[in-house]
Every structure is written in C-alpha cells, then in structure tokens.
C-alpha positions as CSV (number, residue, x, y, z in Angstrom):
1,M,72.5,259.0,132.1
2,R,75.2,259.5,129.5
3,R,72.8,258.2,126.7
4,I,70.0,260.5,127.9
5,R,72.3,263.4,128.1
6,F,73.7,262.7,124.6
7,S,70.1,262.5,123.2
8,A,69.2,265.8,124.8
9,L,72.3,267.5,123.4
10,L,71.6,266.0,119.9
11,L,67.9,267.3,120.1
12,S,69.1,270.7,121.3
13,A,71.6,270.9,118.4
14,L,68.9,269.9,115.8
15,L,66.5,272.5,117.2
16,H,69.2,275.1,117.0
17,L,70.0,274.3,113.4
18,A,66.4,273.8,112.2
19,P,64.6,276.8,110.6
20,L,61.3,278.2,111.9
21,M,58.7,275.5,111.6
22,R,54.9,275.6,111.6
23,L,52.5,272.7,112.2
24,A,48.9,273.0,111.3
25,V,46.4,271.2,113.6
26,A,42.7,271.2,112.8
27,E,40.1,271.2,115.6
28,S,36.5,272.0,116.1
29,L,35.2,274.8,118.3
30,G,31.9,273.3,119.4
31,A,28.5,275.0,119.9
32,A,29.8,278.5,120.4
33,A,31.0,278.5,116.7
34,P,29.6,275.5,114.9
35,L,31.0,276.6,111.5
36,M,34.5,277.2,112.7
37,T,37.5,275.1,112.0
38,V,40.6,276.3,113.7
39,L,44.2,276.1,112.4
40,R,46.5,276.1,115.4
41,W,49.9,277.2,114.3
42,V,52.8,275.8,116.5
43,V,55.6,278.3,115.9
44,G,58.8,276.5,116.1
45,V,62.1,276.5,117.6
46,S,64.8,279.1,117.0
47,S,67.1,278.6,120.0
48,V,68.9,275.7,121.7
49,T,66.4,275.8,124.5
50,G,63.9,274.0,122.2
51,A,61.0,276.0,123.6
52,F,57.9,276.0,121.4
53,H,55.5,279.0,121.3
54,A,52.0,277.8,120.6
55,V,49.4,280.2,119.3
56,S,45.7,279.2,119.3
57,A,44.7,280.9,116.1
58,A,41.0,281.6,116.7
59,S,38.2,281.8,119.2
60,G,35.2,282.8,117.2
61,M,33.6,283.9,114.0
62,V,30.5,286.0,113.1
63,V,28.9,286.1,109.6
64,T,26.4,288.9,108.9
65,Q,24.3,289.5,105.8
66,G,22.2,292.6,105.4
67,G,23.2,293.6,108.9
68,A,21.8,290.4,110.5
69,T,23.8,287.6,111.9
70,V,23.4,284.4,109.9
71,T,24.6,280.8,110.1
72,S,24.8,280.5,106.3
73,A,24.9,283.0,103.5
74,K,22.2,283.0,100.8
75,G,21.8,284.5,97.3
76,T,19.9,284.2,94.1
77,S,21.4,283.6,90.7
78,G,21.3,286.8,88.6
79,I,20.6,289.1,91.5
80,V,23.1,291.3,93.3
81,L,24.2,289.6,96.6
82,S,23.3,291.4,99.8
83,G,26.7,292.1,101.3
84,V,28.1,289.3,103.4
85,R,30.7,290.2,106.0
86,V,32.9,287.8,108.0
87,T,34.3,288.9,111.4
88,M,36.8,286.7,113.2
89,F,38.4,286.9,116.7
90,S,41.6,285.4,117.9
91,L,44.3,285.6,120.5
92,F,46.2,287.9,118.2
93,G,43.2,290.1,117.6
94,S,41.0,290.6,114.6
95,P,42.5,289.6,111.3
96,R,43.9,292.5,109.2
97,S,43.3,290.8,105.9
98,F,41.2,288.0,104.4
99,T,41.4,285.6,101.5
100,F,38.7,283.2,100.2
101,I,38.5,279.8,98.5
102,G,35.5,278.2,96.9
103,L,33.3,281.3,96.3
104,P,30.2,280.7,94.1
105,P,30.9,281.9,90.5
106,G,30.2,285.6,90.2
107,L,31.2,286.5,93.8
108,N,34.3,288.2,95.1
109,G,35.8,288.5,98.5
110,S,37.6,291.6,99.7
111,A,40.7,291.8,102.0
112,Q,38.3,293.4,104.5
113,G,36.2,290.2,104.7
114,V,33.2,291.3,102.6
115,I,31.7,289.1,99.9
116,T,29.9,290.8,97.1
117,G,28.9,290.3,93.4
118,I,26.2,288.7,91.3
119,P,26.1,284.9,91.6
120,N,25.4,283.0,88.4
121,A,25.4,279.3,89.3
122,P,22.7,277.9,91.6
123,G,23.8,275.3,94.1
124,S,25.3,274.7,97.6
125,Y,28.9,275.8,98.4
126,S,31.3,275.7,101.3
127,V,33.5,278.8,101.2
128,T,36.8,278.7,103.2
129,V,37.7,282.0,104.7
130,F,41.3,282.7,105.8
131,G,41.8,285.4,108.4
132,W,45.4,286.7,108.4
133,E,47.1,288.4,111.3
134,L,48.7,291.0,109.1
135,P,47.8,292.9,105.9
136,N,48.5,291.3,102.5
137,A,47.7,287.7,103.7
138,T,50.7,287.5,106.0
139,G,51.4,286.4,109.6
140,N,49.5,283.9,111.6
141,L,46.2,282.8,110.3
142,F,43.1,280.8,111.0
143,A,40.4,279.4,108.8
144,A,36.6,279.1,108.9
145,S,34.0,277.4,106.6
146,V,30.9,279.5,105.6
147,P,28.0,277.6,103.9
148,F,26.6,279.4,100.8
149,T,23.3,278.6,99.1
150,I,22.6,280.1,95.7
151,A,19.0,279.7,94.6
152,A,17.9,279.7,90.9
153,G,16.9,283.2,89.9
154,V,13.6,284.3,88.4
155,P,14.2,285.5,84.8
156,D,13.4,289.0,83.7
157,P,9.9,289.3,82.1
158,P,9.8,289.3,78.3
159,V,10.0,292.5,76.4
160,I,8.3,293.0,73.0
161,S,10.5,295.3,70.9
162,V,8.6,294.9,67.7
163,P,4.8,294.1,67.7
164,P,3.0,292.2,64.9
165,A,2.4,294.4,61.9
166,N,-0.9,295.4,60.2
167,Q,-1.6,293.5,57.0
168,T,-4.0,293.7,54.1
169,L,-4.3,290.5,52.2
170,A,-6.4,289.1,49.4
171,A,-8.6,286.2,50.2
172,G,-6.7,283.0,49.7
173,S,-3.3,284.5,50.7
174,V,-1.0,283.3,53.5
175,L,-1.3,285.2,56.8
176,S,1.9,285.2,58.9
177,L,2.1,287.2,62.2
178,S,5.1,287.4,64.5
179,A,6.7,289.7,67.1
180,T,10.3,290.4,68.1
181,V,10.7,289.4,71.8
182,T,13.6,289.2,74.2
183,G,13.6,286.9,77.2
184,S,14.1,283.3,78.2
185,G,11.7,280.4,78.8
186,L,9.0,282.1,76.6
187,A,5.5,280.9,76.0
188,Y,3.1,282.4,73.4
189,Q,-0.7,282.8,73.2
190,W,-2.2,284.5,70.2
191,R,-5.6,286.3,70.5
192,K,-8.1,287.5,67.8
193,D,-10.4,290.3,68.8
194,G,-9.6,289.6,72.5
195,S,-10.3,285.8,72.4
196,E,-7.6,283.2,72.7
197,I,-6.9,281.2,69.5
198,P,-7.0,277.5,70.4
199,G,-4.7,274.7,69.4
200,P,-1.1,274.6,68.5
201,A,-1.4,277.4,66.0
202,G,-2.4,279.8,68.7
203,T,0.6,279.0,71.0
204,S,3.4,279.1,68.5
205,A,5.9,282.0,68.1
206,V,4.5,282.7,64.6
207,Y,0.8,282.6,63.9
208,S,0.0,281.6,60.4
209,V,-3.1,280.8,58.2
210,G,-2.5,279.0,54.9
211,S,-5.5,280.5,53.1
212,V,-7.1,283.5,54.7
213,Q,-10.8,284.2,54.3
214,L,-13.1,287.1,55.2
215,V,-13.7,285.5,58.6
216,D,-10.0,285.8,59.4
217,A,-10.1,289.6,59.3
218,G,-9.7,291.2,62.8
219,R,-7.3,292.6,65.4
220,Y,-4.6,290.2,66.5
221,T,-2.3,290.4,69.6
222,V,0.1,288.0,71.2
223,V,0.7,287.5,75.0
224,V,4.3,286.4,75.7
225,S,5.1,285.1,79.2
226,N,7.7,283.4,81.3
227,A,8.4,282.8,85.0
228,G,9.2,286.5,85.4
229,G,5.9,287.8,84.1
230,S,3.9,288.4,80.9
231,V,3.3,291.1,78.3
232,E,0.7,291.7,75.6
233,S,1.7,293.2,72.2
234,A,0.0,296.1,70.5
235,G,-2.7,294.9,68.1
236,A,-2.2,294.2,64.4
237,V,-5.2,294.8,62.2
238,V,-5.6,292.2,59.5
239,T,-7.8,293.2,56.5
240,V,-8.9,290.6,54.0
241,V,-10.0,291.8,50.6
242,S,-12.1,289.7,48.3
243,P,-11.6,289.9,44.5
244,P,-14.3,291.5,42.5
245,V,-17.2,289.3,41.3
246,F,-19.4,290.1,38.3
247,S,-23.0,289.6,39.2
248,V,-24.2,290.3,35.6
C-alpha cells in the first residue's frame, strides 16, 4: 500500500508540474464521412487531480462545388475553378478559421474554407484541410482530406494577327508566304484558290516555292488549328509576271 500510495503521489506531483499537453490521435469516421480523418486532441493536466479533458475534434465534413455536394473536387488546368467550399462540424461547433496544405498549384484557400483560383498543373491531389476552433488558426482543430482532380485544359484557339501578304513576282522568283499566329499546339494547312495544297509544303508554317511560274498565281490562305479550334486567314493574292518576249 505504501508503494502504491507513493506512486500515486509522484504521478500527482508530475501532473501538477507538467505544462498543458496535447496528444494527437488519428481515427477514421466510417461511412458517414469517408473522407474524414479526425485529430482527437487530449487536453492535458493542469491540476494535481490528474483529470484529462478529452475533446473529440470532429463529427462530419461536407464539400460543395458549384452549390452541389461532392465527394471530390474537380477542375481544369487554365480555367477558373468553380468555388469549392468545405464545411465541418465538431463538438465545439463549426470552425471559425481554416488552413490548407497540398492545394494544386494556382489555387488558394481562404480562412472561411473556400478554395478558388486557376489551376495550372493537371494531376491528382490530396488536400488536407484544417478546421480551427478560433479565428487566426488557433484553438482546437481537426483535419480532413479532400481529393482534388485537375484535368488537362483545352488550349485557346489560334489567333492570326497578321495574315499572308499579297505579292507580285517575276517568273522564276522565290515565293514565300507566312502568317503571324499566336497559340499552342499549332497545325497548318495552306490552300490555293480554296483547294488544299498537298504534301509537306502545304502543311508547314511557311509556304514556299523555289521558282514560281504562271501556274502558281492565285489566292492563298492558311488554316491554323489546335485542340481548341481553327481559323483561316485572309487571302493573299500572288501575281506572277512573265518577262517580255520578242516575237519578231
């Protein structure tokens, strides 16, 4: 009995001297909240009684996107994300501030639990959301994992800022036609008088003929396309002039 009493007194003294302690314990919530991971904070001892006050940090989480409840958030690279909002519930009420870890590049999370921005890196992400009992990320907290999927975006369609220019050439001269285009993943197809020019020459960024002849005269356009769409340039009129020939 004396040994037991001594141990109890020693434990009581240690608890009295020890500062406030917190112990994080992870557990799963189950079917009601399959994405939730709870951090249970055991708030520790500040008196000789050695009594522990346990706070179960969370009981649920809801993720909405575009006003609809979702199990995972989705976005497209290069396109503004439809606002994602995280709502959590706990024994100490709804969190009064939020912080985020692992957001896809280009996205930001507010203290109110809203994720916005323009993602710029396709892939799958697991975003950890911390809900805090008090403002400014203070007080008790619990955490949840929100899956994020960012799909590859469709590029903007090409834009032709400067079309091919009209040209007047002497027979035997070099013909070179080009256009100034902005966009990514571009493909070219040159046309003469509305018909596609076959072969590699007709699908290059610059259409050229080493020695033009009268048959090369006509109206030229270029169709530029990518995954986002296509655009056809204004026509360039090519005139071929033959040198004078003495018949007598």
